[in-house]
N, C-alpha and C positions, 0 to 999 in steps of 0.2 A: 168122246166128245167131239163136237164140231168146231173147227177153226176156220176163220175167214182171213186169208193171207194174200196180199198183193205180191207179185213176183219180186218187187223191189225189197220186200221184207223177208223173203225166204231165207236169207242169210242168218236171220235170227232164230231159225228153226232147222238147223242143219240135218239132224237125223230124220225129221219128218219130210224134208225136201228130198233128201237122197233116196229114201225108201219109196217115195211117191214116184219119182222118175224111174227108179229101177222096177217098180211094179208095173209101170206103163210099158217098159220093155218086155216084161214077162207076159203081159196081156196082149199087146198089139203085135209084137214080133213073134214070140214063142208060141202062144196059144192060137192067135188068129192068123199068123203068117203074113201080116202086112209088111210092105216095103217101107220101113221107117228108119230114121236116122238115130243111131245109138252111139254115144261117145265112149271114150276109153274107160270111163268109170261104170259102164253098163247102164247109162241113163238115156231114156228116150226123150228127146227134146225136139221141138220144131220152131219155125220162124215166129209162130204166134206166141210162144213163151217169151219172146224178146219184146213184146208189146205191153209189158206190165199188166197182164191180166189179173183178175181176181180169182183165186182158187178157193173152193169150198172143200175142206179136207176132213175126213173122219180120222181122228187120232186115237190109236189104241192105247190102253193103259201103260204100255211100255214106251210110248212116245213115237211108235212107228206108224206108218201109213196104213189105213184100212180101206180107204176108198176116196175118190176125189172127182171133182168136175172143174172145168175152166170156163170163165166168163169174160166176154169182151163186148162192149157196146157196138152195135152195128153202124154207128155213125163213123166208125173207123174201119180199118182193114179187118176182114173176117174170112175164115175158111170157106164158109158157104158161098159167099159172093165170088171168091177168087178161084175156087176149085170145083164147085158143084152148081154153077150157074145154069147148066143145061137141064137141071132138074126143077128149076123154078122159072116163073114167067118173067122175072126181071130182078135186078139187085134189091135186096132187102136192106133198107137204110132208114132207121127211125130211132129217135131217142127213147121211144117206148118199147123197143125190141132189143134184147141182148142175145148174143150167140152163146150157146153152151156146147162145149166140145170136150173131148178126152175124158168121157165118163169111164172111170177105171175102178175096178174092185180088186183088192189084193187077193191072192190065191187063198181060198178057204174062208173068205169073209162071209159073215152071216147075212141073211136077208135083211136084217135091221139096218145094215150099213147103207145099202142102196136107198132104202126109204128115208134114212136120216139125211142123205145127200139131197134128195128131192125136197125134204123139209127145209134144208138150208137154202135151196133155190127159191122156195116160197118166201123166205125172210128177205132175200135180195129183192124180189119183186115188190113186196110190200114197202120196204124201207127206202128203195131207190126209185120208186115210182115207175117201175117196169111193168108192162101189161102182158108181154109174151116173151118166151125164149124160143129161139130157132136153133136147130141143130141137125147134124147128120147122124144117122144110126143105121146099123146093119140088122139083118133079120133076127139074130139071136136076142136083140134087145126088146123085141115086141113082147115076149113072154115076161121079161123083167118089169117093163113098164106096166103091163096089165096086172101083175102081181102086186106092185106097189100101189096101184090105183091112180096112176098119172100117165095115161096114154095120150100121145100127141095127135093133132090133126095132120095128116100126111099131105104135104104140098106137092110132092113128086117122087117118083121112084125109078130105078133102073136095075136091070138084072132080074133073075128068077130064083125062087127058093132060098136056100141058105146064102146065096151070093147077092141077094137083093140089097141095095143101098137106097135109103130114103132120106128126104129132108122133111122134118116135122116142126110143128108150131105148138108150143105148150102154153096153156093158161092155167093159173093156179088160184082158185077162189077159196073162201073160208071153209067150205064144205070139204073140198079136196085136201086142204091142209090138215083138217081134223082126221080124215081117213089115213093120210100118210103118216101123221104123228102116231096114230094108234099102231100102224104097221111097224114103225120104228121103235115103239116102246118108249117114246119121249113125250113129255108133256109140252104143251104150247108155251107154258111159262119157262120151262128149262130151255126150250129152243130160243126164245127171245133173250134169255140171259146170256147164252153163248154168243148171240149176235151183238148184244150190248157190250160184252166183254171185249170184242174186237174193235167196235166203233164208238163205244160210249153211249149211254142212254140218251143224253141230250143230243148227241150228234145224230143218232138214228131218228130222233123226233124231228130234228131240223131237216134231215134228208126227206122225210115223208112229207113235210110241209112245202118244200121248195122244188121237189123233183117234178 
């Protein structure tokens, strides 16, 4: 199932949080060889985890992490603006654009997990009045995005081949949501129920009206 959890509430989901940060270590340091910070508990965290981001997390039946993404409004500090500004024409700052980073899949996660995470991103767009996500991705993600049916508009890139890093902009309309839901094996009704479970049905309605 999908969970929507702010960093300030991760303490209420200790197993889910611990395995998410440990899976980030496995993906970004062990598998990809990135120079990331890992604490004594084997958890990969960075400065943007301290800004109370919203995480979309796929929770496995045993309560552990299957995959996740991290979201921050671009009206505040973001990784794209602070570390990848050379790939874009200027800072991206808009209440209608949120940054999506740390797309992580647990080792052995099925393809439905990646699609479900994208579906969760679509729920954020619709309910928070967001029009686009911006994020940094490496070459290996191009195949995954294409498979899911949610490829970004590339704003800028650096490097060649497998070492290429790009900044992309995502839009998520109703047709794309339907395609991604089919790939995830999740109905749109179930997707909305998971979102409402986190924020409350009335709250999501209010967000959609006032965003």
